[in-house]
KELUM-415958 format. One line per 3 residues: their letters; for each residue z, x, y of C-alpha. Coordinates in steps of 0.2 Angstrom, whole numbers, always signed. Example, Ala and Ser with C-alpha at 12.3 -4.5 7.8 and 13.67 -1.06 7.14 Angstrom:
<nodes>
AS) +39 +62 -22 ~ +36 +68 -5
</nodes>
This chain:
<nodes>
MSK) +172 -51 +163 ~ +162 -64 +172 ~ +151 -59 +185
HLW) +142 -71 +197 ~ +122 -66 +203 ~ +125 -69 +219
QLS) +106 -80 +229 ~ +103 -75 +244 ~ +91 -84 +248
NFT) +80 -99 +242 ~ +68 -97 +228 ~ +61 -109 +214
DFR) +56 -95 +201 ~ +72 -86 +205 ~ +76 -83 +186
TLY) +57 -78 +181 ~ +60 -65 +194 ~ +76 -59 +188
GLS) +68 -62 +170 ~ +77 -75 +163 ~ +72 -88 +151
QEG) +64 -105 +159 ~ +75 -113 +145 ~ +91 -112 +135
DTM) +96 -101 +150 ~ +115 -97 +141 ~ +116 -80 +154
NQQ) +112 -91 +168 ~ +126 -104 +161 ~ +138 -89 +158
RPL) +134 -81 +175 ~ +127 -93 +190 ~ +118 -90 +204
KDE) +128 -95 +218 ~ +123 -95 +237 ~ +131 -86 +250
PIL) +140 -101 +258 ~ +150 -106 +239 ~ +156 -88 +233
SAA) +172 -86 +235 ~ +183 -72 +242 ~ +190 -67 +227
EFE) +173 -67 +219 ~ +166 -50 +227 ~ +172 -38 +219
DAI) +166 -45 +201 ~ +149 -49 +210 ~ +130 -45 +207
LGA) +122 -45 +225 ~ +105 -46 +226 ~ +93 -53 +239
ISD) +78 -62 +237 ~ +63 -62 +252 ~ +58 -82 +255
GTA) +41 -78 +263 ~ +52 -77 +281 ~ +49 -64 +295
RGR) +47 -45 +289 ~ +62 -37 +284 ~ +74 -56 +285
ARQ) +79 -49 +267 ~ +85 -30 +269 ~ +94 -38 +286
LGL) +101 -52 +276 ~ +107 -39 +264 ~ +116 -27 +275
AIL) +125 -39 +283 ~ +132 -47 +265 ~ +134 -30 +260
HQA) +144 -29 +271 ~ +155 -41 +271 ~ +158 -38 +252
LQA) +165 -19 +257 ~ +176 -30 +270 ~ +183 -41 +256
VNP) +189 -25 +245 ~ +192 -14 +260 ~ +194 -23 +275
LQL) +193 -12 +291 ~ +211 -10 +299 ~ +213 -8 +320
ATE) +226 +4 +326 ~ +229 +14 +343 ~ +231 +34 +344
DVV) +242 +39 +359 ~ +239 +58 +364 ~ +245 +68 +380
LFE) +233 +74 +391 ~ +247 +82 +403 ~ +264 +84 +402
KTD) +278 +92 +417 ~ +294 +93 +415 ~ +299 +103 +431
QFA) +297 +97 +449 ~ +281 +90 +457 ~ +282 +97 +474
SGS) +283 +85 +491 ~ +273 +83 +507 ~ +257 +88 +503
TQQ) +243 +85 +487 ~ +243 +96 +471 ~ +230 +97 +459
FDL) +232 +98 +442 ~ +223 +101 +425 ~ +224 +91 +412
NIK) +232 +103 +395 ~ +222 +114 +386 ~ +219 +102 +366
EST) +213 +120 +357 ~ +206 +135 +362 ~ +202 +133 +379
TRH) +196 +115 +380 ~ +203 +104 +388 ~ +208 +83 +387
NFN) +196 +75 +393 ~ +201 +56 +404 ~ +181 +51 +397
DNY) +187 +55 +379 ~ +186 +39 +374 ~ +201 +33 +379
FAF) +201 +15 +384 ~ +219 +14 +396 ~ +233 +27 +401
TFL) +249 +25 +405 ~ +259 +38 +417 ~ +276 +40 +416
FSR) +285 +50 +432 ~ +303 +54 +439 ~ +311 +60 +422
GNY) +331 +62 +421 ~ +343 +63 +409 ~ +346 +51 +395
PTK) +362 +62 +386 ~ +365 +45 +373 ~ +350 +45 +367
GPG) +352 +64 +363 ~ +351 +80 +365 ~ +335 +84 +375
GHS) +338 +63 +379 ~ +326 +59 +394 ~ +319 +42 +403
FLI) +305 +40 +415 ~ +310 +30 +432 ~ +291 +25 +434
TQT) +281 +21 +419 ~ +264 +9 +420 ~ +249 +7 +411
ISK) +231 +6 +419 ~ +215 +1 +410 ~ +199 +15 +411
PLW) +189 +8 +423 ~ +202 +7 +438 ~ +209 +23 +434
FNT) +189 +29 +434 ~ +188 +21 +449 ~ +200 +32 +460
QPS) +188 +47 +462 ~ +187 +54 +479 ~ +172 +46 +480
NGA) +176 +29 +478 ~ +191 +33 +491 ~ +206 +24 +479
AIR) +222 +28 +473 ~ +234 +23 +463 ~ +252 +18 +470
FDL) +268 +23 +461 ~ +284 +14 +471 ~ +296 +28 +470
GSS) +313 +21 +479 ~ +314 +34 +495 ~ +294 +33 +495
DAF) +279 +30 +488 ~ +270 +43 +478 ~ +250 +41 +475
IWK) +240 +49 +461 ~ +220 +50 +460 ~ +206 +55 +446
ISD) +197 +69 +455 ~ +186 +76 +438 ~ +188 +71 +418
TRF) +199 +85 +416 ~ +208 +85 +435 ~ +220 +73 +445
AYN) +227 +76 +461 ~ +246 +69 +464 ~ +254 +66 +482
RGS) +272 +62 +490 ~ +277 +58 +504 ~ +295 +66 +506
GGV) +306 +71 +489 ~ +301 +79 +472 ~ +297 +73 +461
TGG) +304 +79 +442 ~ +294 +77 +427 ~ +279 +66 +424
KII) +267 +60 +407 ~ +247 +55 +408 ~ +246 +47 +389
GHK) +229 +44 +386 ~ +227 +28 +374 ~ +213 +25 +360
LIF) +207 +12 +348 ~ +204 +17 +330 ~ +195 +9 +317
NLK) +201 +14 +297 ~ +196 +8 +279 ~ +212 +2 +270
TP) +207 +11 +256 ~ +199 +28 +266
</nodes>
């Protein structure tokens, strides 16, 4: 199988450095040196990677080598980006009206609650749950579905005096963050049946773990 020695920097005496003969170098003809810009993506898997000091600043060869090794890994086993959706809070019965209510997030494990600050980049709020029988047994839908970025949601803490408003028709509902594991809900009149908060994370995975 043909191999390529990947030369990462200029060095006039590279053959001596690698123990290759100066003349009649058949090995070099079979496995030619290639600079990094020339090496094709298809050659990453079979390439022999090498870093040669070119007399530049200390640590340059190591830094360049690490970057190229990372690029080689990406070529044969690329990172994949996905989202993970986590239900942080769910209530199927009715929210009362006329006063502010406070709610804790669901339990994640043991006695530990879910946390708004657990690497989520956005949150989806669903309110006013209704039956949707054509969907099947237990089918339901939500009248309100709104996705809010993490910075906007964190800005609703009491110290900032802000809240998120939901238009529920006959009156508005407002919610805001009290702490990383607790939030408040208020609606002027009329109860709302059911609600859910979903946190969204970005997940990086190798194609082949």
